[in-house]
C-alpha positions in Angstrom: 13.5 0.1 -25.6 16.7 -1.8 -25.1 16.6 -4.2 -22.0 19.5 -2.2 -20.3 17.6 1.1 -20.9 14.4 -0.1 -19.1 13.3 1.9 -16.2 12.4 0.4 -12.8 8.8 1.4 -13.1 8.6 -0.2 -16.6 10.1 -3.5 -15.4 7.6 -3.5 -12.4 4.6 -2.7 -14.6 5.7 -5.5 -17.1 6.2 -8.0 -14.0 2.8 -7.0 -12.4 1.0 -7.3 -15.7 2.6 -10.8 -16.4 1.8 -11.9 -12.9 -1.8 -10.6 -12.8 -2.5 -12.3 -16.2 -1.2 -15.6 -14.7 -3.3 -15.4 -11.6 -6.3 -14.3 -13.8 -5.9 -17.5 -15.7 -5.2 -19.8 -12.8 -8.3 -18.7 -10.8 -10.7 -18.4 -13.8 -11.8 -22.1 -13.2 -12.9 -21.1 -9.7 -15.0 -18.3 -11.1 -12.5 -15.5 -9.9 -10.5 -12.8 -11.3 -7.2 -11.8 -9.9 -8.7 -8.7 -8.1 -11.5 -10.9 -6.6 -9.0 -13.5 -5.5 -6.9 -10.7 -3.8 -9.9 -9.4 -1.9 -11.1 -12.9 -0.9 -7.6 -13.8 0.2 -7.2 -10.7 2.2 -10.7 -11.1 3.9 -9.7 -14.8 4.6 -6.4 -13.7 6.3 -7.9 -10.8 8.2 -10.9 -12.9 9.6 -8.5 -15.7 10.7 -6.7 -13.4 13.2 -9.4 -10.9 14.1 -12.9 -9.6 13.8 -14.7 -9.2 10.6 -13.5 -6.0 9.0 -15.4 -3.1 7.3 -15.2 -2.5 3.6 -12.8 0.3 4.5 -10.7 -1.8 6.7 -10.3 -4.4 3.9 -9.6 -1.7 1.4 -6.7 -0.3 3.6 -5.3 -3.9 4.2 -5.5 -4.9 0.5 -4.3 -1.7 -0.9 -7.2 -1.3 -3.3 -9.3 1.7 -3.6 -12.6 1.9 -1.5 -14.7 2.3 -4.5 -13.1 -0.7 -6.2 -13.4 -2.9 -3.1 -17.3 -1.8 -2.9 -17.7 -3.1 -6.5 -15.8 -6.2 -6.0 -17.7 -7.0 -2.7 -21.0 -6.5 -4.6 -20.0 -9.1 -7.2 -18.7 -11.6 -4.6 -21.8 -11.2 -2.5 -23.8 -11.7 -5.6 -21.9 -15.0 -6.2 -22.6 -16.2 -2.6 -19.0 -15.9 -1.5 -19.1 -12.9 0.9 -21.9 -11.5 3.1 -22.3 -8.0 4.5 -23.8 -7.3 7.8 -24.2 -4.1 9.9 -21.1 -3.1 11.6 -21.5 -3.2 15.6 -19.4 0.0 16.0 -20.7 2.0 12.9 -24.2 2.2 11.6 -22.8 3.6 8.3 -20.4 0.8 7.7 -20.8 -2.8 6.7 -19.0 -5.8 8.3 -17.6 -8.4 5.8 -17.4 -12.1 6.2 -16.9 -15.1 3.9 -19.7 -17.5 3.4 -19.2 -21.3 3.6 -18.9 -21.3 0.0 -16.4 -18.4 0.1 -14.2 -20.1 2.6 -14.1 -23.3 0.2 -13.3 -21.3 -2.9 -10.6 -19.1 -1.2 -9.0 -22.1 0.3 -8.8 -23.8 -3.1 -7.7 -20.5 -4.9 -4.8 -20.0 -2.3 -3.5 -23.4 -3.0 -3.7 -22.6 -6.9 -2.0 -19.3 -6.5 0.7 -20.6 -4.2 1.6 -23.3 -6.7 1.6 -20.7 -9.5 3.9 -18.5 -7.4 6.3 -21.5 -7.1 6.4 -21.6 -10.9 6.7 -17.9 -11.3 9.7 -17.6 -9.0 11.5 -20.6 -10.0 13.8 -18.5 -12.2 15.3 -16.9 -9.1 15.7 -20.3 -7.2 12.0 -20.8 -6.0 10.0 -19.7 -3.0 12.4 -20.8 -0.4 15.6 -19.4 -2.0 17.6 -16.8 -0.5 17.4 -14.7 -3.7 13.4 -14.8 -3.4 13.5 -13.9 0.2 15.7 -10.7 -0.7 13.5 -9.8 -3.6 10.4 -9.9 -1.3 12.3 -7.8 1.4 13.1 -5.3 -1.3 9.5 -5.1 -2.6 8.4 -4.6 1.0 10.9 -1.8 1.4 9.7 -0.1 -1.7 6.0 -0.5 -0.7 6.7 0.9 2.7 8.9 3.8 1.7 7.0 7.2 1.9 6.6 9.0 -1.3 7.3 12.7 -1.3 6.0 14.5 -4.2 8.5 16.7 -6.0 8.4 20.4 -5.1 7.9 22.6 -8.1 
């Protein structure tokens, strides 16, 4: 496929694959995958500004499927980075929190990923550039736009 013929979806897929691979490599020395990092960073962000979320709330916030979040949480709990406790408002739900080790790992990983982001967006002027800010706004607009299935 010629570069000018590439669809938006194809380009987004290539970019996200490139980005995910780069993050996987960057956080591997910390014992994390990109998905685990995303979940830990989401949990870190949520618990800094509010109560400990349930797995479902974390799935909604992170944009990951609940079943995938459950598998990730199990692995992160096994690694001693996350703990699950009974949710005070719902006996069927589990509340999530970072352990002390989880806090240390996620803070280090956030620093690594932020430095990587600076590298990855350097071709469009870096993290502080107007072009990058416009790109982020465009991505947020696309993420927030409702998708109406085509009528057959």
